[in-house]
N, C-alpha and C positions, 0 to 999 in steps of 0.2 A: 504494500500500500504506500502511496506517495502522500506526503504531508508537507505543506509549504507555509513559511512565514518569512517576514521581511527583515527581522532584526539580525544583526551580525552576531556570530558566536564570539567574536573577539571583543568582549566587553563584560558587563555585569550579567546578572541572571536573566535568562530568557524564558518566558512562559508561553507555552502553546495551549490554549484553552480547549474546550470540548471540540472534537472534530469527528468526522465520519469514522465509525468504528472499524477496527481491524479484528477480524474474528480469530479466536484462538481455540485451544482445546476445550471441549465441553461447552462450546458456544460462548465462552468468555471473550470479552472485548477490551481493547485499550481505548480509554476515553480522554486521557490527558497525557501530555509529555512535556517535561521541563528540562531544559539544558542549562547548565551553569558552568561558567568559567570566570573566576574571580577578577582577573585582570589580563591585560595584554601580555604580561610577562609570565603568567601562570600557565604551566604546561599540563595541568591536570584538568580533565573534562569529566563532569558528572551529569548523568541523565537519570531522571526519575520518571517512571511510567505508572500511571494509575490504572488499575484493573478492577472493574466491577465484580464484586464477589460477596456472597452471604457468608459472614464470619461465624455463624453458629458452629461450635465445635472446633474452631481454629486453635491450634496449639501455639499459643503466644510464647511459651517458654522454649519451644523447639520449632520455629516457624517454617524453616526451609530445609529440605534434604540437600545438603551441600554436595554430596557425591553424585546425585542424579541431575543436579542443576548445572547448567553451563551456558556461557555466552559463546556463540559460534562465529559471529561476524560483528565487527565494529570497524568500519572503514569509510573513507571519503571517495569522492568521484575523481580524485587526482591520483588514485592508486596507493594512497597511504593507508597502511593497515595499523590502526590505532591499537587494536587488541594485541597484535604481535609485538609491537613496540613495548607495550605495557608488560607482557609476559616475559620478554627478554630482560627488562629491568628488574622484575620481581625475582627471576632466576638468579641474577647477580646478587641481589640482597640475601636470598636464602643461602647462597654459597658463602656469604660473609657471616652467617649465623643469625640473621634477623628473621623474625616472624612476619609473614605477609598475610594480608587480608584477601578474601576472595573478591573477584572482580564484580560479582553480582551478589546482592544481599537483600533481605527483607527491609524495606524502608519505613514501615509503620502502617498504621491505619489511616486511610484517607478521609473517612467520615465517621468520627467517633460518636456523633449524636445518634446515628442510625446503626452503629456497629456493622458497617459494611465497607467494602472496597479496600484494597491494599495498594501499597506503593512498592514497586521494585526499584532498587537503586543500583545503577551501574557506574562505577568510578574507575577511570584509567589514568595512569601517569603518562598521558600523551595528548597532543592537541592536533586538530585538523590542519591540513596544509593552508597556507595563507590565502590561496586562491580557490579553496574548496567551496563548492556551491551546494553539495548534497552529502548527507551522511546516511549510511545504512547500518541498522542494528538488528541482529537476529539472535535468538536463543530460546532456551526453555528453562523455566523455573518450576520446581516440583515442591509444592507446599504441603505441610503436614496438618491433618485434621484428626480429631479423635474419632474412632470408629463408632458406629451406631450400636445401640443395645446397652444393657446393663454392664457396668465394669466388673471385672474379676478382681478378687482381693487376694493379696499375698503378703506374708510377713518376711521382711528382709532384715537380717540381723547385722550388727556391727558395721553400719555405713558411716564412713568418715564424714564429719560435719564440716570441717574446713578443707575445701578442695581448691587447688589452684584454678585460676580463671580459664586456663587452657587444658584442663584435665579432660581425659577421655572418659572419665566416669568410673563408678564402682561396678565391677562385673557382678551381675546377678542373674537369677533364672529368667528374668524378663528382659535381659539385655542391660547395657550400661545405664546406671542411675547417676544423675548429677545433682549435687546439692550446692546451691549458690547463695551467698549472702545477699540479702535484699533490703538492707538498711538497719538502722538502730534508732531507739528512742529512750529517753531518760525520764523516769518518773520517781519522785521522792528519793532522788539520789541513787536509784537503781537503773542500770543500763539493760535494756531488753534488745535482743537481736532477732530479726526475722530472716527465715531461710525459705527458699523455694526449691521444690523437688521436681525434676523433669527426667524424661527418659529419651534415649536416642532411637530405640527400636519400637517402643510402645508409648502411648500418650498417658502420662500420669495425671489423673483427674482428682485424686484424693491422696493425701499423705499425712499420717498422724503418728507421732512418736508413741511407741508402746509405753504405757504408763502415763501418757498425757504430756502436755506442755504448759507454757505460762501465758498463753494467749488471752485467757480470761482476765488477767490482771491489767491488760492494756485494751480496754473496751473501745477506746477512741481510735484504735488502729485497725484499718481494714486488713483482714487476714484471709487469703483465698483458701479454697479447699485443698490445694496442693502446697500450702505453706504452713509453717509452724514457728512458734516464738519461744525463745529460751533466754533466761536471765543468767544462768550458769551453763556455759557451753562445754560439753564433754568432748573427748576426742572422737568417739563413735556413738551412734544412736541406732536403735532398732526401730524400723518403720513399718507400719501397716499401710500398704499402698493399694489403692484402687486404680486399675489401668484398663485401657482398651487398646486394641491393635491400631496402629496408625493407618489412616486412610490418605492415600497419596492423590493429590489433585495437580495435574500438570497445567502450566500456563505457557503456551507457545506464542512467539511473536516474531514478525519479520517486517520491519518498518524502514521506510526511506523518507527522509525529510530534508528540507533546505535549511541552510545555516547562514545565508547572507543574501544580499541583493544581487 
């Protein structure tokens, strides 16, 4: 699908409003596209795509299957392959021992008021050619939703509470389990910490420490079904977990749009 607008990419943020839809998997459509380049000297290009989607059951703690999601094309009409330039630079950084981020990621909810529509974010360390007039962007994102039906319940013992941000998770019978710190609050001189439990192979919809937690003491704090609160944090905790199989929803796109006059 071809999409045109007159603003130059070499400047501040560019917003393309609602346009004729590009159909993707399961009839999903792209309804908005935004291109950002902070300044003339900035060589990083960011694109956000808005995809209409009902978010009931969406796994916000594990929104995208990184292994199945991939950007296949990001290039301009002058033959510059922005995706390849980016991947070459990322490979050099990894060789130097740096951790790199995926080129495509979940960008958040587009319409919080109605709990619908997602944003996909594509960011590359590359800029289009100076005389480029068109960009092409193609790929597939695979999003994670909780499966339908009642969750199954399992008890998993001795799960580490403090996990590094880049942890692969705690191996369990339902796949790797991740426990992430989700903020703290102080009440009457006591510090309470909130933790979120998620899974990489199954959607964790409920998580409760065996023996209970301290969430009742912080009634002012919103605690989700897959979260728990502790004022004294042990090294490990046993969890009763309600889970469902992940339901994979692919979003495919192939867009061509202008970037200058």
